[in-house]
VMD Tcl script that builds the backbone (N, CA, C; Angstrom):
set m [mol new atoms 135]
animate dup $m
set s [atomselect $m all]
$s set {name element resname resid chain x y z} {
  {N N UNK 1 A 95.841 103.472 100.929}
  {CA C UNK 1 A 94.856 102.572 101.461}
  {C C UNK 1 A 93.606 103.323 101.874}
  {N N UNK 2 A 93.747 104.541 102.325}
  {CA C UNK 2 A 92.563 105.320 102.706}
  {C C UNK 2 A 91.653 105.512 101.497}
  {N N UNK 3 A 92.245 105.810 100.354}
  {CA C UNK 3 A 91.440 105.953 99.136}
  {C C UNK 3 A 90.750 104.647 98.784}
  {N N UNK 4 A 91.471 103.559 98.902}
  {CA C UNK 4 A 90.931 102.236 98.587}
  {C C UNK 4 A 89.749 101.901 99.500}
  {N N UNK 5 A 89.856 102.268 100.772}
  {CA C UNK 5 A 88.793 102.018 101.738}
  {C C UNK 5 A 87.699 103.082 101.680}
  {N N UNK 6 A 87.939 104.134 100.899}
  {CA C UNK 6 A 87.004 105.248 100.765}
  {C C UNK 6 A 86.763 105.928 102.117}
  {N N UNK 7 A 87.851 106.092 102.859}
  {CA C UNK 7 A 87.817 106.747 104.165}
  {C C UNK 7 A 88.894 107.829 104.185}
  {N N UNK 8 A 88.697 108.887 104.980}
  {CA C UNK 8 A 89.743 109.908 105.103}
  {C C UNK 8 A 90.992 109.326 105.783}
  {N N UNK 9 A 92.128 109.812 105.377}
  {CA C UNK 9 A 93.397 109.336 105.940}
  {C C UNK 9 A 93.452 109.450 107.460}
  {N N UNK 10 A 93.011 110.586 108.050}
  {CA C UNK 10 A 93.045 110.663 109.519}
  {C C UNK 10 A 92.179 109.586 110.186}
  {N N UNK 11 A 91.071 109.228 109.573}
  {CA C UNK 11 A 90.229 108.169 110.132}
  {C C UNK 11 A 90.985 106.843 110.151}
  {N N UNK 12 A 91.640 106.515 109.042}
  {CA C UNK 12 A 92.378 105.254 108.953}
  {C C UNK 12 A 93.515 105.227 109.967}
  {N N UNK 13 A 94.291 106.307 110.025}
  {CA C UNK 13 A 95.418 106.353 110.971}
  {C C UNK 13 A 94.941 106.324 112.420}
  {N N UNK 14 A 93.803 106.924 112.697}
  {CA C UNK 14 A 93.306 106.985 114.061}
  {C C UNK 14 A 92.603 105.719 114.533}
  {N N UNK 15 A 92.164 104.886 113.599}
  {CA C UNK 15 A 91.329 103.741 113.966}
  {C C UNK 15 A 91.830 102.390 113.464}
  {N N UNK 16 A 93.003 102.323 112.877}
  {CA C UNK 16 A 93.429 101.072 112.246}
  {C C UNK 16 A 93.540 99.919 113.235}
  {N N UNK 17 A 93.994 100.193 114.442}
  {CA C UNK 17 A 94.105 99.116 115.437}
  {C C UNK 17 A 92.729 98.653 115.893}
  {N N UNK 18 A 91.850 99.601 116.193}
  {CA C UNK 18 A 90.503 99.254 116.656}
  {C C UNK 18 A 89.717 98.499 115.590}
  {N N UNK 19 A 89.930 98.847 114.326}
  {CA C UNK 19 A 89.231 98.183 113.227}
  {C C UNK 19 A 89.840 96.824 112.893}
  {N N UNK 20 A 91.053 96.591 113.378}
  {CA C UNK 20 A 91.721 95.324 113.077}
  {C C UNK 20 A 92.306 95.272 111.681}
  {N N UNK 21 A 92.591 96.440 111.114}
  {CA C UNK 21 A 93.186 96.467 109.770}
  {C C UNK 21 A 94.564 95.803 109.805}
  {N N UNK 22 A 94.902 95.051 108.770}
  {CA C UNK 22 A 96.163 94.303 108.760}
  {C C UNK 22 A 97.363 95.170 108.387}
  {N N UNK 23 A 97.541 96.282 109.073}
  {CA C UNK 23 A 98.632 97.203 108.797}
  {C C UNK 23 A 99.788 96.960 109.748}
  {N N UNK 24 A 100.953 97.349 109.286}
  {CA C UNK 24 A 102.137 97.391 110.142}
  {C C UNK 24 A 102.650 98.815 110.095}
  {N N UNK 25 A 103.028 99.318 111.244}
  {CA C UNK 25 A 103.545 100.680 111.320}
  {C C UNK 25 A 105.037 100.646 111.021}
  {N N UNK 26 A 105.442 101.414 110.028}
  {CA C UNK 26 A 106.842 101.542 109.639}
  {C C UNK 26 A 107.163 103.028 109.710}
  {N N UNK 27 A 107.878 103.409 110.766}
  {CA C UNK 27 A 108.094 104.832 111.002}
  {C C UNK 27 A 106.761 105.456 111.346}
  {N N UNK 28 A 106.355 106.448 110.561}
  {CA C UNK 28 A 105.047 107.064 110.777}
  {C C UNK 28 A 104.042 106.633 109.718}
  {N N UNK 29 A 104.423 105.671 108.899}
  {CA C UNK 29 A 103.549 105.202 107.826}
  {C C UNK 29 A 102.925 103.868 108.179}
  {N N UNK 30 A 101.770 103.598 107.607}
  {CA C UNK 30 A 101.124 102.303 107.728}
  {C C UNK 30 A 101.312 101.555 106.420}
  {N N UNK 31 A 101.706 100.306 106.517}
  {CA C UNK 31 A 101.933 99.480 105.341}
  {C C UNK 31 A 101.036 98.258 105.412}
  {N N UNK 32 A 100.608 97.816 104.238}
  {CA C UNK 32 A 99.743 96.647 104.163}
  {C C UNK 32 A 99.891 96.031 102.782}
  {N N UNK 33 A 99.905 94.707 102.738}
  {CA C UNK 33 A 99.885 94.024 101.447}
  {C C UNK 33 A 98.467 94.066 100.905}
  {N N UNK 34 A 98.304 94.346 99.632}
  {CA C UNK 34 A 96.951 94.373 99.055}
  {C C UNK 34 A 96.182 93.077 99.300}
  {N N UNK 35 A 96.839 91.929 99.228}
  {CA C UNK 35 A 96.156 90.648 99.446}
  {C C UNK 35 A 95.650 90.550 100.884}
  {N N UNK 36 A 96.411 91.062 101.854}
  {CA C UNK 36 A 95.975 91.034 103.252}
  {C C UNK 36 A 94.763 91.940 103.463}
  {N N UNK 37 A 94.760 93.083 102.791}
  {CA C UNK 37 A 93.623 93.992 102.905}
  {C C UNK 37 A 92.382 93.364 102.274}
  {N N UNK 38 A 92.547 92.697 101.151}
  {CA C UNK 38 A 91.423 92.012 100.506}
  {C C UNK 38 A 90.842 90.941 101.419}
  {N N UNK 39 A 91.712 90.167 102.075}
  {CA C UNK 39 A 91.240 89.144 103.021}
  {C C UNK 39 A 90.453 89.786 104.153}
  {N N UNK 40 A 90.956 90.895 104.682}
  {CA C UNK 40 A 90.275 91.588 105.762}
  {C C UNK 40 A 88.906 92.079 105.295}
  {N N UNK 41 A 88.870 92.664 104.100}
  {CA C UNK 41 A 87.595 93.166 103.570}
  {C C UNK 41 A 86.602 92.033 103.363}
  {N N UNK 42 A 87.062 90.895 102.853}
  {CA C UNK 42 A 86.185 89.747 102.640}
  {C C UNK 42 A 85.600 89.256 103.961}
  {N N UNK 43 A 86.349 89.352 105.022}
  {CA C UNK 43 A 85.884 88.898 106.333}
  {C C UNK 43 A 84.926 89.862 107.016}
  {N N UNK 44 A 84.739 91.069 106.457}
  {CA C UNK 44 A 83.867 92.065 107.067}
  {C C UNK 44 A 82.401 91.884 106.708}
  {N N UNK 45 A 82.119 91.022 105.751}
  {CA C UNK 45 A 80.719 90.826 105.325}
  {C C UNK 45 A 79.998 89.849 106.193}
}
mol reanalyze $m
mol bondsrecalc $m
mol representation Tube
mol addrep $m
């Protein structure tokens, strides 16, 4: 997802809650459905 967002991985992991990204934490990984990320991106404009 960091590549998709064109952001460094540490930035995404450090800011996902503040940014309101539709991720769920599973262990130490962040998971997101591509459709949920698309909806979030569409709402950022």
